[in-house]
Backbone as XML, in Angstrom:
<?xml version="1.0"?>
<chain id="A" units="angstrom">
  <residue number="1" name="MET">
    <atom name="N" x="-3.657" y="-12.469" z="-13.315"/>
    <atom name="CA" x="-3.046" y="-11.310" z="-13.697"/>
    <atom name="C" x="-1.725" y="-11.521" z="-14.177"/>
  </residue>
  <residue number="2" name="ASN">
    <atom name="N" x="-1.399" y="-11.113" z="-15.331"/>
    <atom name="CA" x="0.114" y="-11.193" z="-15.729"/>
    <atom name="C" x="0.831" y="-10.369" z="-15.206"/>
  </residue>
  <residue number="3" name="ALA">
    <atom name="N" x="2.085" y="-10.288" z="-15.434"/>
    <atom name="CA" x="3.398" y="-9.573" z="-14.809"/>
    <atom name="C" x="3.286" y="-8.254" z="-15.022"/>
  </residue>
  <residue number="4" name="SER">
    <atom name="N" x="2.483" y="-7.770" z="-16.122"/>
    <atom name="CA" x="2.468" y="-6.082" z="-16.344"/>
    <atom name="C" x="1.764" y="-5.420" z="-15.776"/>
  </residue>
  <residue number="5" name="LYS">
    <atom name="N" x="0.536" y="-6.442" z="-15.182"/>
    <atom name="CA" x="-0.372" y="-5.886" z="-14.299"/>
    <atom name="C" x="0.146" y="-5.745" z="-13.102"/>
  </residue>
  <residue number="6" name="ILE">
    <atom name="N" x="0.680" y="-6.781" z="-12.446"/>
    <atom name="CA" x="1.436" y="-6.745" z="-11.388"/>
    <atom name="C" x="2.366" y="-5.322" z="-11.083"/>
  </residue>
  <residue number="7" name="THR">
    <atom name="N" x="3.397" y="-5.330" z="-12.299"/>
    <atom name="CA" x="4.056" y="-4.280" z="-12.274"/>
    <atom name="C" x="3.483" y="-2.974" z="-12.471"/>
  </residue>
  <residue number="8" name="THR">
    <atom name="N" x="2.311" y="-2.608" z="-13.091"/>
    <atom name="CA" x="1.732" y="-1.246" z="-12.976"/>
    <atom name="C" x="0.979" y="-1.172" z="-11.499"/>
  </residue>
  <residue number="9" name="THR">
    <atom name="N" x="0.469" y="-2.086" z="-11.030"/>
    <atom name="CA" x="-0.240" y="-2.053" z="-9.401"/>
    <atom name="C" x="0.698" y="-1.652" z="-8.351"/>
  </residue>
  <residue number="10" name="SER">
    <atom name="N" x="1.842" y="-2.331" z="-8.668"/>
    <atom name="CA" x="2.880" y="-1.898" z="-7.545"/>
    <atom name="C" x="3.510" y="-0.276" z="-8.055"/>
  </residue>
  <residue number="11" name="ILE">
    <atom name="N" x="3.932" y="0.049" z="-9.347"/>
    <atom name="CA" x="4.099" y="0.989" z="-9.050"/>
    <atom name="C" x="2.814" y="2.663" z="-9.101"/>
  </residue>
  <residue number="12" name="PHE">
    <atom name="N" x="1.976" y="2.026" z="-9.078"/>
    <atom name="CA" x="0.612" y="2.655" z="-8.487"/>
    <atom name="C" x="1.007" y="3.183" z="-7.059"/>
  </residue>
  <residue number="13" name="VAL">
    <atom name="N" x="0.734" y="1.754" z="-6.057"/>
    <atom name="CA" x="1.174" y="2.041" z="-4.772"/>
    <atom name="C" x="2.346" y="2.791" z="-4.380"/>
  </residue>
  <residue number="14" name="LEU">
    <atom name="N" x="3.482" y="2.368" z="-5.077"/>
    <atom name="CA" x="4.558" y="3.234" z="-4.688"/>
    <atom name="C" x="4.402" y="4.843" z="-4.965"/>
  </residue>
  <residue number="15" name="SER">
    <atom name="N" x="3.397" y="5.022" z="-5.948"/>
    <atom name="CA" x="3.532" y="6.474" z="-6.016"/>
    <atom name="C" x="2.503" y="6.915" z="-5.232"/>
  </residue>
  <residue number="16" name="LEU">
    <atom name="N" x="1.720" y="6.254" z="-4.622"/>
    <atom name="CA" x="0.753" y="6.769" z="-3.688"/>
    <atom name="C" x="1.568" y="7.111" z="-2.522"/>
  </residue>
  <residue number="17" name="LEU">
    <atom name="N" x="2.715" y="6.249" z="-2.417"/>
    <atom name="CA" x="3.721" y="6.411" z="-1.121"/>
    <atom name="C" x="4.423" y="7.801" z="-1.183"/>
  </residue>
  <residue number="18" name="LEU">
    <atom name="N" x="4.894" y="8.038" z="-2.210"/>
    <atom name="CA" x="5.579" y="9.078" z="-2.366"/>
    <atom name="C" x="4.903" y="10.607" z="-3.011"/>
  </residue>
  <residue number="19" name="VAL">
    <atom name="N" x="3.664" y="10.639" z="-2.996"/>
    <atom name="CA" x="2.721" y="12.039" z="-2.732"/>
    <atom name="C" x="3.332" y="12.515" z="-1.642"/>
  </residue>
  <residue number="20" name="PRO">
    <atom name="N" x="3.138" y="13.892" z="-1.741"/>
    <atom name="CA" x="3.775" y="14.667" z="-0.777"/>
    <atom name="C" x="2.262" y="14.661" z="0.256"/>
  </residue>
  <residue number="21" name="SER">
    <atom name="N" x="2.445" y="14.781" z="1.615"/>
    <atom name="CA" x="1.228" y="14.509" z="2.481"/>
    <atom name="C" x="0.233" y="15.448" z="2.634"/>
  </residue>
  <residue number="22" name="CYS">
    <atom name="N" x="0.846" y="17.047" z="2.739"/>
    <atom name="CA" x="-0.337" y="17.989" z="2.841"/>
    <atom name="C" x="0.761" y="19.086" z="2.990"/>
  </residue>
  <residue number="23" name="ALA">
    <atom name="N" x="-0.053" y="19.977" z="2.291"/>
    <atom name="CA" x="0.601" y="21.694" z="2.244"/>
    <atom name="C" x="0.674" y="22.144" z="3.983"/>
  </residue>
  <residue number="24" name="LEU">
    <atom name="N" x="1.462" y="22.846" z="4.387"/>
    <atom name="CA" x="1.772" y="23.817" z="5.574"/>
    <atom name="C" x="1.302" y="25.130" z="5.698"/>
  </residue>
  <residue number="25" name="ALA">
    <atom name="N" x="0.471" y="25.376" z="4.885"/>
    <atom name="CA" x="-0.021" y="26.761" z="5.090"/>
    <atom name="C" x="-1.227" y="26.918" z="5.741"/>
  </residue>
  <residue number="26" name="GLN">
    <atom name="N" x="-1.403" y="28.064" z="6.706"/>
    <atom name="CA" x="-2.446" y="28.129" z="7.657"/>
    <atom name="C" x="-3.561" y="29.016" z="7.144"/>
  </residue>
  <residue number="27" name="ILE">
    <atom name="N" x="-4.791" y="28.522" z="6.904"/>
    <atom name="CA" x="-5.729" y="29.354" z="6.387"/>
    <atom name="C" x="-6.877" y="29.330" z="7.470"/>
  </residue>
  <residue number="28" name="THR">
    <atom name="N" x="-7.361" y="30.867" z="7.874"/>
    <atom name="CA" x="-7.965" y="31.005" z="9.104"/>
    <atom name="C" x="-9.179" y="32.064" z="8.496"/>
  </residue>
  <residue number="29" name="ASN">
    <atom name="N" x="-10.464" y="31.491" z="8.757"/>
    <atom name="CA" x="-11.583" y="32.405" z="8.770"/>
    <atom name="C" x="-12.107" y="33.125" z="9.865"/>
  </residue>
  <residue number="30" name="PRO">
    <atom name="N" x="-12.139" y="33.833" z="10.084"/>
    <atom name="CA" x="-12.518" y="34.789" z="11.473"/>
    <atom name="C" x="-14.119" y="34.699" z="11.544"/>
  </residue>
  <residue number="31" name="ALA">
    <atom name="N" x="-14.931" y="34.256" z="10.653"/>
    <atom name="CA" x="-16.221" y="33.982" z="10.800"/>
    <atom name="C" x="-16.399" y="32.731" z="11.545"/>
  </residue>
  <residue number="32" name="LEU">
    <atom name="N" x="-16.012" y="31.866" z="11.413"/>
    <atom name="CA" x="-15.541" y="30.748" z="11.987"/>
    <atom name="C" x="-15.081" y="30.384" z="13.413"/>
  </residue>
  <residue number="33" name="ASN">
    <atom name="N" x="-15.652" y="29.613" z="14.553"/>
    <atom name="CA" x="-15.072" y="29.711" z="15.648"/>
    <atom name="C" x="-14.740" y="28.193" z="15.939"/>
  </residue>
  <residue number="34" name="GLY">
    <atom name="N" x="-13.758" y="28.136" z="17.234"/>
    <atom name="CA" x="-13.571" y="26.547" z="17.637"/>
    <atom name="C" x="-12.555" y="26.125" z="16.890"/>
  </residue>
  <residue number="35" name="SER">
    <atom name="N" x="-12.821" y="24.729" z="16.849"/>
    <atom name="CA" x="-11.655" y="23.924" z="16.310"/>
    <atom name="C" x="-11.692" y="23.992" z="14.469"/>
  </residue>
  <residue number="36" name="LEU">
    <atom name="N" x="-12.773" y="25.043" z="14.073"/>
    <atom name="CA" x="-12.507" y="25.014" z="12.504"/>
    <atom name="C" x="-11.894" y="26.491" z="12.396"/>
  </residue>
  <residue number="37" name="ALA">
    <atom name="N" x="-11.619" y="27.273" z="13.518"/>
    <atom name="CA" x="-11.291" y="28.397" z="13.263"/>
    <atom name="C" x="-9.344" y="27.986" z="13.120"/>
  </residue>
  <residue number="38" name="ASN">
    <atom name="N" x="-9.137" y="27.042" z="13.706"/>
    <atom name="CA" x="-7.790" y="26.786" z="13.591"/>
    <atom name="C" x="-7.768" y="25.142" z="13.034"/>
  </residue>
  <residue number="39" name="PRO">
    <atom name="N" x="-7.716" y="25.553" z="11.779"/>
    <atom name="CA" x="-7.930" y="23.908" z="11.364"/>
    <atom name="C" x="-6.380" y="23.097" z="11.301"/>
  </residue>
  <residue number="40" name="SER">
    <atom name="N" x="-5.293" y="23.685" z="11.737"/>
    <atom name="CA" x="-4.329" y="22.808" z="11.170"/>
    <atom name="C" x="-3.778" y="22.139" z="12.453"/>
  </residue>
  <residue number="41" name="SER">
    <atom name="N" x="-4.220" y="22.100" z="13.768"/>
    <atom name="CA" x="-4.360" y="21.570" z="14.915"/>
    <atom name="C" x="-4.856" y="20.428" z="14.562"/>
  </residue>
  <residue number="42" name="THR">
    <atom name="N" x="-6.028" y="20.091" z="14.014"/>
    <atom name="CA" x="-6.697" y="18.913" z="13.842"/>
    <atom name="C" x="-6.411" y="18.277" z="12.529"/>
  </residue>
  <residue number="43" name="GLY">
    <atom name="N" x="-6.221" y="19.195" z="11.604"/>
    <atom name="CA" x="-5.654" y="18.759" z="9.969"/>
    <atom name="C" x="-4.385" y="17.704" z="9.862"/>
  </residue>
  <residue number="44" name="ALA">
    <atom name="N" x="-3.561" y="18.192" z="10.705"/>
    <atom name="CA" x="-2.485" y="17.470" z="10.740"/>
    <atom name="C" x="-2.602" y="15.892" z="11.116"/>
  </residue>
  <residue number="45" name="LYS">
    <atom name="N" x="-3.143" y="15.969" z="12.129"/>
    <atom name="CA" x="-3.716" y="14.850" z="13.143"/>
    <atom name="C" x="-4.572" y="13.702" z="12.015"/>
  </residue>
  <residue number="46" name="GLU">
    <atom name="N" x="-5.430" y="14.051" z="11.503"/>
    <atom name="CA" x="-6.483" y="13.919" z="10.633"/>
    <atom name="C" x="-5.681" y="13.056" z="9.409"/>
  </residue>
  <residue number="47" name="THR">
    <atom name="N" x="-5.008" y="13.913" z="8.906"/>
    <atom name="CA" x="-3.921" y="13.593" z="7.688"/>
    <atom name="C" x="-2.791" y="12.307" z="7.838"/>
  </residue>
  <residue number="48" name="SER">
    <atom name="N" x="-2.502" y="12.801" z="8.814"/>
    <atom name="CA" x="-1.348" y="11.756" z="9.376"/>
    <atom name="C" x="-1.847" y="10.380" z="9.816"/>
  </residue>
  <residue number="49" name="SER">
    <atom name="N" x="-3.103" y="10.165" z="10.351"/>
    <atom name="CA" x="-4.026" y="9.081" z="10.575"/>
    <atom name="C" x="-4.247" y="8.531" z="9.420"/>
  </residue>
  <residue number="50" name="LEU">
    <atom name="N" x="-5.036" y="9.034" z="8.528"/>
    <atom name="CA" x="-5.150" y="8.851" z="7.167"/>
    <atom name="C" x="-4.190" y="8.059" z="6.306"/>
  </residue>
  <residue number="51" name="ILE">
    <atom name="N" x="-2.874" y="8.852" z="6.143"/>
    <atom name="CA" x="-1.933" y="7.941" z="5.393"/>
    <atom name="C" x="-1.282" y="7.053" z="6.115"/>
  </residue>
  <residue number="52" name="SER">
    <atom name="N" x="-1.454" y="6.739" z="7.655"/>
    <atom name="CA" x="-0.740" y="5.509" z="8.028"/>
    <atom name="C" x="-2.040" y="4.443" z="7.676"/>
  </residue>
  <residue number="53" name="THR">
    <atom name="N" x="-3.015" y="4.881" z="7.923"/>
    <atom name="CA" x="-4.186" y="3.649" z="7.751"/>
    <atom name="C" x="-4.199" y="3.358" z="6.301"/>
  </residue>
  <residue number="54" name="LEU">
    <atom name="N" x="-4.273" y="4.353" z="5.233"/>
    <atom name="CA" x="-3.881" y="3.766" z="4.097"/>
    <atom name="C" x="-2.456" y="3.007" z="3.660"/>
  </residue>
  <residue number="55" name="VAL">
    <atom name="N" x="-1.711" y="3.128" z="4.085"/>
    <atom name="CA" x="-0.173" y="2.825" z="4.072"/>
    <atom name="C" x="-0.781" y="0.767" z="4.529"/>
  </residue>
  <residue number="56" name="THR">
    <atom name="N" x="-0.876" y="1.124" z="5.993"/>
    <atom name="CA" x="-1.441" y="-0.174" z="6.565"/>
    <atom name="C" x="-2.372" y="-1.213" z="5.757"/>
  </residue>
  <residue number="57" name="ALA">
    <atom name="N" x="-3.274" y="-0.421" z="5.303"/>
    <atom name="CA" x="-4.699" y="-1.234" z="4.184"/>
    <atom name="C" x="-4.084" y="-1.508" z="3.228"/>
  </residue>
  <residue number="58" name="SER">
    <atom name="N" x="-3.047" y="-1.064" z="2.608"/>
    <atom name="CA" x="-2.389" y="-1.363" z="1.159"/>
    <atom name="C" x="-1.608" y="-2.669" z="1.366"/>
  </residue>
  <residue number="59" name="PHE">
    <atom name="N" x="-1.024" y="-2.796" z="2.496"/>
    <atom name="CA" x="-0.240" y="-3.724" z="2.846"/>
    <atom name="C" x="-1.123" y="-5.256" z="3.367"/>
  </residue>
  <residue number="60" name="ILE">
    <atom name="N" x="-2.020" y="-4.978" z="4.046"/>
    <atom name="CA" x="-3.121" y="-5.833" z="4.484"/>
    <atom name="C" x="-3.777" y="-6.605" z="3.291"/>
  </residue>
  <residue number="61" name="THR">
    <atom name="N" x="-4.149" y="-5.563" z="2.382"/>
    <atom name="CA" x="-4.719" y="-5.665" z="1.000"/>
    <atom name="C" x="-3.631" y="-6.625" z="-0.188"/>
  </residue>
  <residue number="62" name="GLY">
    <atom name="N" x="-2.618" y="-6.395" z="-0.103"/>
    <atom name="CA" x="-1.401" y="-7.066" z="-0.652"/>
    <atom name="C" x="-1.147" y="-8.716" z="-0.208"/>
  </residue>
  <residue number="63" name="ILE">
    <atom name="N" x="-1.417" y="-8.666" z="0.783"/>
    <atom name="CA" x="-1.091" y="-10.283" z="1.604"/>
    <atom name="C" x="-2.397" y="-10.901" z="1.283"/>
  </residue>
  <residue number="64" name="LEU">
    <atom name="N" x="-3.754" y="-10.139" z="1.292"/>
    <atom name="CA" x="-4.810" y="-10.847" z="1.389"/>
    <atom name="C" x="-4.795" y="-11.206" z="-0.248"/>
  </residue>
  <residue number="65" name="SER">
    <atom name="N" x="-4.680" y="-10.462" z="-1.124"/>
    <atom name="CA" x="-4.496" y="-10.484" z="-2.302"/>
    <atom name="C" x="-3.644" y="-11.842" z="-3.054"/>
  </residue>
  <residue number="66" name="PHE">
    <atom name="N" x="-2.286" y="-11.908" z="-2.062"/>
    <atom name="CA" x="-1.166" y="-12.635" z="-2.232"/>
    <atom name="C" x="-2.023" y="-14.612" z="-2.135"/>
  </residue>
  <residue number="67" name="VAL">
    <atom name="N" x="-2.722" y="-14.441" z="-0.804"/>
    <atom name="CA" x="-3.442" y="-15.526" z="-0.431"/>
    <atom name="C" x="-4.597" y="-16.190" z="-1.210"/>
  </residue>
  <residue number="68" name="VAL">
    <atom name="N" x="-5.028" y="-15.179" z="-1.542"/>
    <atom name="CA" x="-6.056" y="-15.948" z="-2.561"/>
    <atom name="C" x="-5.853" y="-15.997" z="-3.756"/>
  </residue>
  <residue number="69" name="TYR">
    <atom name="N" x="-5.011" y="-15.676" z="-4.689"/>
    <atom name="CA" x="-4.158" y="-15.933" z="-5.912"/>
    <atom name="C" x="-3.416" y="-16.994" z="-5.863"/>
  </residue>
  <residue number="70" name="PHE">
    <atom name="N" x="-2.730" y="-17.013" z="-4.532"/>
    <atom name="CA" x="-1.878" y="-18.587" z="-4.526"/>
    <atom name="C" x="-2.622" y="-19.637" z="-4.540"/>
  </residue>
  <residue number="71" name="ILE">
    <atom name="N" x="-3.913" y="-19.481" z="-3.290"/>
    <atom name="CA" x="-4.441" y="-20.592" z="-3.374"/>
    <atom name="C" x="-5.503" y="-21.123" z="-4.486"/>
  </residue>
  <residue number="72" name="TRP">
    <atom name="N" x="-5.979" y="-19.890" z="-5.297"/>
    <atom name="CA" x="-6.360" y="-19.993" z="-6.304"/>
    <atom name="C" x="-5.679" y="-20.769" z="-7.365"/>
  </residue>
  <residue number="73" name="GLY">
    <atom name="N" x="-4.573" y="-20.683" z="-7.475"/>
    <atom name="CA" x="-3.235" y="-21.143" z="-8.590"/>
    <atom name="C" x="-3.213" y="-22.388" z="-8.325"/>
  </residue>
  <residue number="74" name="ALA">
    <atom name="N" x="-2.884" y="-22.892" z="-6.687"/>
    <atom name="CA" x="-2.795" y="-24.047" z="-6.145"/>
    <atom name="C" x="-4.067" y="-24.975" z="-6.623"/>
  </residue>
  <residue number="75" name="ILE">
    <atom name="N" x="-5.166" y="-24.382" z="-6.440"/>
    <atom name="CA" x="-6.380" y="-25.302" z="-6.557"/>
    <atom name="C" x="-6.429" y="-25.757" z="-8.361"/>
  </residue>
  <residue number="76" name="ARG">
    <atom name="N" x="-6.324" y="-24.619" z="-9.088"/>
    <atom name="CA" x="-6.171" y="-24.785" z="-10.571"/>
    <atom name="C" x="-4.846" y="-25.909" z="-10.752"/>
  </residue>
  <residue number="77" name="TRP">
    <atom name="N" x="-4.054" y="-25.847" z="-10.276"/>
    <atom name="CA" x="-2.772" y="-26.784" z="-10.434"/>
    <atom name="C" x="-3.534" y="-28.335" z="-10.023"/>
  </residue>
  <residue number="78" name="ILE">
    <atom name="N" x="-4.243" y="-28.505" z="-8.995"/>
    <atom name="CA" x="-4.650" y="-30.134" z="-8.639"/>
    <atom name="C" x="-5.745" y="-30.324" z="-9.326"/>
  </residue>
  <residue number="79" name="MET">
    <atom name="N" x="-6.761" y="-29.395" z="-9.818"/>
    <atom name="CA" x="-7.876" y="-29.677" z="-10.809"/>
    <atom name="C" x="-7.399" y="-30.297" z="-12.068"/>
  </residue>
  <residue number="80" name="SER">
    <atom name="N" x="-6.014" y="-29.482" z="-12.766"/>
    <atom name="CA" x="-5.639" y="-29.762" z="-13.832"/>
    <atom name="C" x="-5.623" y="-31.234" z="-14.546"/>
  </residue>
  <residue number="81" name="ARG">
    <atom name="N" x="-5.136" y="-31.765" z="-13.584"/>
    <atom name="CA" x="-5.147" y="-33.714" z="-13.407"/>
    <atom name="C" x="-4.281" y="-33.780" z="-14.618"/>
  </residue>
  <residue number="82" name="GLY">
    <atom name="N" x="-3.073" y="-33.237" z="-14.867"/>
    <atom name="CA" x="-1.854" y="-33.628" z="-15.576"/>
    <atom name="C" x="-2.200" y="-32.746" z="-17.158"/>
  </residue>
  <residue number="83" name="ASP">
    <atom name="N" x="-3.441" y="-32.103" z="-17.327"/>
    <atom name="CA" x="-3.385" y="-31.331" z="-18.568"/>
    <atom name="C" x="-2.174" y="-30.498" z="-18.828"/>
  </residue>
  <residue number="84" name="LYS">
    <atom name="N" x="-1.145" y="-30.842" z="-19.643"/>
    <atom name="CA" x="-0.200" y="-29.862" z="-19.800"/>
    <atom name="C" x="-0.654" y="-28.139" z="-19.903"/>
  </residue>
  <residue number="85" name="ASN">
    <atom name="N" x="-1.419" y="-28.012" z="-20.447"/>
    <atom name="CA" x="-1.964" y="-26.574" z="-20.402"/>
    <atom name="C" x="-2.402" y="-25.808" z="-19.224"/>
  </residue>
  <residue number="86" name="ASP">
    <atom name="N" x="-3.400" y="-26.621" z="-18.791"/>
    <atom name="CA" x="-4.085" y="-25.971" z="-17.696"/>
    <atom name="C" x="-2.971" y="-26.280" z="-16.124"/>
  </residue>
  <residue number="87" name="THR">
    <atom name="N" x="-2.045" y="-27.067" z="-16.529"/>
    <atom name="CA" x="-0.718" y="-27.233" z="-15.310"/>
    <atom name="C" x="0.259" y="-26.053" z="-15.708"/>
  </residue>
  <residue number="88" name="THR">
    <atom name="N" x="0.421" y="-25.410" z="-16.885"/>
    <atom name="CA" x="1.399" y="-24.498" z="-17.108"/>
    <atom name="C" x="0.546" y="-23.084" z="-16.485"/>
  </residue>
  <residue number="89" name="GLN">
    <atom name="N" x="-0.532" y="-23.082" z="-17.126"/>
    <atom name="CA" x="-1.386" y="-21.839" z="-16.323"/>
    <atom name="C" x="-1.474" y="-21.663" z="-14.767"/>
  </residue>
  <residue number="90" name="ALA">
    <atom name="N" x="-1.589" y="-23.091" z="-14.322"/>
    <atom name="CA" x="-1.468" y="-22.888" z="-12.535"/>
    <atom name="C" x="-0.192" y="-22.504" z="-12.135"/>
  </residue>
  <residue number="91" name="LYS">
    <atom name="N" x="0.793" y="-23.044" z="-12.765"/>
    <atom name="CA" x="2.153" y="-22.580" z="-12.334"/>
    <atom name="C" x="2.530" y="-21.291" z="-12.390"/>
  </residue>
  <residue number="92" name="GLU">
    <atom name="N" x="1.729" y="-20.796" z="-13.689"/>
    <atom name="CA" x="1.776" y="-19.155" z="-13.959"/>
    <atom name="C" x="1.291" y="-18.597" z="-12.741"/>
  </residue>
  <residue number="93" name="HIS">
    <atom name="N" x="0.034" y="-18.623" z="-12.097"/>
    <atom name="CA" x="-0.691" y="-18.044" z="-11.525"/>
    <atom name="C" x="0.001" y="-18.300" z="-9.871"/>
  </residue>
  <residue number="94" name="VAL">
    <atom name="N" x="0.761" y="-19.330" z="-9.909"/>
    <atom name="CA" x="1.449" y="-19.708" z="-8.429"/>
    <atom name="C" x="2.610" y="-18.586" z="-8.659"/>
  </residue>
  <residue number="95" name="THR">
    <atom name="N" x="3.295" y="-18.540" z="-9.599"/>
    <atom name="CA" x="4.591" y="-18.063" z="-9.658"/>
    <atom name="C" x="4.218" y="-16.319" z="-9.608"/>
  </residue>
  <residue number="96" name="GLN">
    <atom name="N" x="3.146" y="-16.061" z="-10.103"/>
    <atom name="CA" x="2.884" y="-14.506" z="-10.335"/>
    <atom name="C" x="2.483" y="-14.159" z="-8.786"/>
  </residue>
  <residue number="97" name="ALA">
    <atom name="N" x="1.700" y="-15.161" z="-8.066"/>
    <atom name="CA" x="1.412" y="-14.881" z="-6.505"/>
    <atom name="C" x="2.856" y="-14.549" z="-5.763"/>
  </residue>
  <residue number="98" name="VAL">
    <atom name="N" x="3.618" y="-15.324" z="-5.919"/>
    <atom name="CA" x="4.569" y="-15.400" z="-5.130"/>
    <atom name="C" x="5.774" y="-14.202" z="-5.776"/>
  </residue>
  <residue number="99" name="PHE">
    <atom name="N" x="5.625" y="-13.871" z="-6.869"/>
    <atom name="CA" x="6.278" y="-12.651" z="-7.531"/>
    <atom name="C" x="5.585" y="-11.373" z="-6.690"/>
  </residue>
  <residue number="100" name="GLY">
    <atom name="N" x="4.144" y="-11.168" z="-7.051"/>
    <atom name="CA" x="3.538" y="-10.100" z="-6.040"/>
    <atom name="C" x="3.938" y="-10.104" z="-4.485"/>
  </residue>
  <residue number="101" name="LEU">
    <atom name="N" x="4.116" y="-11.255" z="-3.868"/>
    <atom name="CA" x="4.592" y="-11.108" z="-2.678"/>
    <atom name="C" x="6.087" y="-10.603" z="-2.320"/>
  </residue>
  <residue number="102" name="VAL">
    <atom name="N" x="6.839" y="-10.887" z="-3.571"/>
    <atom name="CA" x="8.217" y="-10.163" z="-3.413"/>
    <atom name="C" x="8.422" y="-8.956" z="-3.410"/>
  </residue>
  <residue number="103" name="ILE">
    <atom name="N" x="6.941" y="-8.654" z="-4.128"/>
    <atom name="CA" x="6.801" y="-7.055" z="-4.900"/>
    <atom name="C" x="6.816" y="-6.241" z="-3.157"/>
  </residue>
  <residue number="104" name="LEU">
    <atom name="N" x="5.663" y="-6.813" z="-2.589"/>
    <atom name="CA" x="4.909" y="-6.391" z="-1.218"/>
    <atom name="C" x="6.406" y="-6.363" z="-0.123"/>
  </residue>
  <residue number="105" name="PHE">
    <atom name="N" x="7.043" y="-7.330" z="0.040"/>
    <atom name="CA" x="8.284" y="-7.380" z="0.914"/>
    <atom name="C" x="9.076" y="-6.597" z="0.474"/>
  </residue>
  <residue number="106" name="THR">
    <atom name="N" x="9.434" y="-6.233" z="-0.844"/>
    <atom name="CA" x="10.463" y="-4.920" z="-1.249"/>
    <atom name="C" x="9.821" y="-3.934" z="-0.650"/>
  </residue>
  <residue number="107" name="LEU">
    <atom name="N" x="8.589" y="-3.383" z="-1.082"/>
    <atom name="CA" x="8.045" y="-2.302" z="-0.612"/>
    <atom name="C" x="8.497" y="-2.018" z="1.145"/>
  </residue>
  <residue number="108" name="PHE">
    <atom name="N" x="7.921" y="-3.296" z="1.795"/>
    <atom name="CA" x="8.427" y="-2.959" z="3.103"/>
    <atom name="C" x="9.413" y="-2.910" z="3.644"/>
  </residue>
  <residue number="109" name="ILE">
    <atom name="N" x="10.619" y="-3.306" z="2.810"/>
    <atom name="CA" x="12.135" y="-2.928" z="2.957"/>
    <atom name="C" x="12.162" y="-1.328" z="2.813"/>
  </residue>
  <residue number="110" name="ILE">
    <atom name="N" x="12.056" y="-1.216" z="1.538"/>
    <atom name="CA" x="12.204" y="0.271" z="1.133"/>
    <atom name="C" x="11.279" y="1.374" z="2.162"/>
  </residue>
  <residue number="111" name="LEU">
    <atom name="N" x="10.189" y="0.851" z="2.525"/>
    <atom name="CA" x="9.875" y="1.535" z="3.733"/>
    <atom name="C" x="10.500" y="2.030" z="5.079"/>
  </residue>
  <residue number="112" name="SER">
    <atom name="N" x="11.405" y="0.453" z="5.629"/>
    <atom name="CA" x="12.144" y="0.441" z="6.263"/>
    <atom name="C" x="12.979" y="1.185" z="6.329"/>
  </residue>
  <residue number="113" name="VAL">
    <atom name="N" x="13.883" y="1.053" z="4.963"/>
    <atom name="CA" x="15.415" y="1.922" z="4.848"/>
    <atom name="C" x="14.742" y="3.304" z="5.144"/>
  </residue>
  <residue number="114" name="PHE">
    <atom name="N" x="13.612" y="3.878" z="4.349"/>
    <atom name="CA" x="13.283" y="5.313" z="4.146"/>
    <atom name="C" x="13.120" y="5.630" z="5.581"/>
  </residue>
  <residue number="115" name="ASN">
    <atom name="N" x="12.288" y="5.059" z="6.587"/>
    <atom name="CA" x="12.082" y="5.203" z="7.939"/>
    <atom name="C" x="13.429" y="5.419" z="8.689"/>
  </residue>
  <residue number="116" name="SER">
    <atom name="N" x="14.591" y="4.320" z="8.909"/>
    <atom name="CA" x="15.441" y="4.478" z="9.183"/>
    <atom name="C" x="16.792" y="5.804" z="8.780"/>
  </residue>
  <residue number="117" name="ILE">
    <atom name="N" x="16.272" y="6.127" z="7.633"/>
    <atom name="CA" x="17.225" y="7.216" z="6.998"/>
    <atom name="C" x="16.608" y="8.591" z="7.319"/>
  </residue>
  <residue number="118" name="PHE">
    <atom name="N" x="15.267" y="8.679" z="7.118"/>
    <atom name="CA" x="14.608" y="9.916" z="7.504"/>
    <atom name="C" x="13.815" y="9.876" z="8.801"/>
  </residue>
  <residue number="119" name="LYS">
    <atom name="N" x="14.139" y="9.132" z="9.445"/>
    <atom name="CA" x="13.276" y="8.978" z="10.738"/>
    <atom name="C" x="11.730" y="9.266" z="10.413"/>
  </residue>
  <residue number="120" name="LEU">
    <atom name="N" x="11.315" y="9.075" z="9.622"/>
    <atom name="CA" x="9.679" y="9.156" z="8.977"/>
    <atom name="C" x="8.812" y="7.781" z="9.017"/>
  </residue>
  <residue number="121" name="ASP">
    <atom name="N" x="8.119" y="7.486" z="10.008"/>
    <atom name="CA" x="7.709" y="6.200" z="9.795"/>
    <atom name="C" x="6.181" y="6.328" z="9.357"/>
  </residue>
  <residue number="122" name="LEU">
    <atom name="N" x="6.327" y="5.775" z="8.078"/>
    <atom name="CA" x="4.893" y="5.717" z="7.494"/>
    <atom name="C" x="3.740" y="5.174" z="7.934"/>
  </residue>
  <residue number="123" name="LEU">
    <atom name="N" x="3.965" y="4.086" z="8.947"/>
    <atom name="CA" x="2.786" y="3.526" z="9.647"/>
    <atom name="C" x="2.495" y="4.292" z="10.900"/>
  </residue>
  <residue number="124" name="ASN">
    <atom name="N" x="3.012" y="4.970" z="11.493"/>
    <atom name="CA" x="3.008" y="5.477" z="12.900"/>
    <atom name="C" x="3.385" y="7.173" z="12.393"/>
  </residue>
  <residue number="125" name="LEU">
    <atom name="N" x="2.628" y="7.633" z="11.261"/>
    <atom name="CA" x="2.925" y="8.969" z="10.781"/>
    <atom name="C" x="2.376" y="10.296" z="11.869"/>
  </residue>
  <residue number="126" name="LYS">
    <atom name="N" x="3.451" y="11.199" z="12.262"/>
    <atom name="CA" x="2.744" y="11.964" z="13.257"/>
    <atom name="C" x="3.516" y="13.165" z="12.287"/>
  </residue>
  <residue number="127" name="LEU">
    <atom name="N" x="2.172" y="14.343" z="11.759"/>
    <atom name="CA" x="2.835" y="15.474" z="11.040"/>
    <atom name="C" x="2.975" y="16.620" z="11.956"/>
  </residue>
  <residue number="128" name="PRO">
    <atom name="N" x="3.820" y="17.340" z="11.801"/>
    <atom name="CA" x="4.004" y="18.760" z="12.864"/>
    <atom name="C" x="2.542" y="19.721" z="12.375"/>
  </residue>
  <residue number="129" name="SER">
    <atom name="N" x="2.105" y="20.037" z="13.541"/>
    <atom name="CA" x="1.187" y="21.193" z="13.121"/>
    <atom name="C" x="1.266" y="22.833" z="13.339"/>
  </residue>
  <residue number="130" name="VAL">
    <atom name="N" x="1.183" y="23.397" z="12.155"/>
    <atom name="CA" x="1.789" y="24.828" z="12.419"/>
    <atom name="C" x="0.868" y="25.569" z="13.480"/>
  </residue>
</chain>
């Protein structure tokens, strides 16, 4: 992966975090009964659970991707056996893996600052029900 792909991926992940979570309009259908007649009571819980799960899964996927990419670069470095071109490519793999981890930690810090300023924890989100 080159730097532009990493940048594009991080912009995509960040844009997912900034999308509005749900509309607060309440629509009821008199023909439906039970929990389906009042969807806001369960919809907010399901939406907040989904957002929390997606954010957590994104961080776990990013860390696992770092580990795999870093190990792949380290193995390529070892297997280069002193060949200058292969060693350079392996160093780029390791550098890009570390760069991806720095981006991941930066996103985590941004989420932590966002949480402390707006008191909105995306890892433990609870949306108000209407």
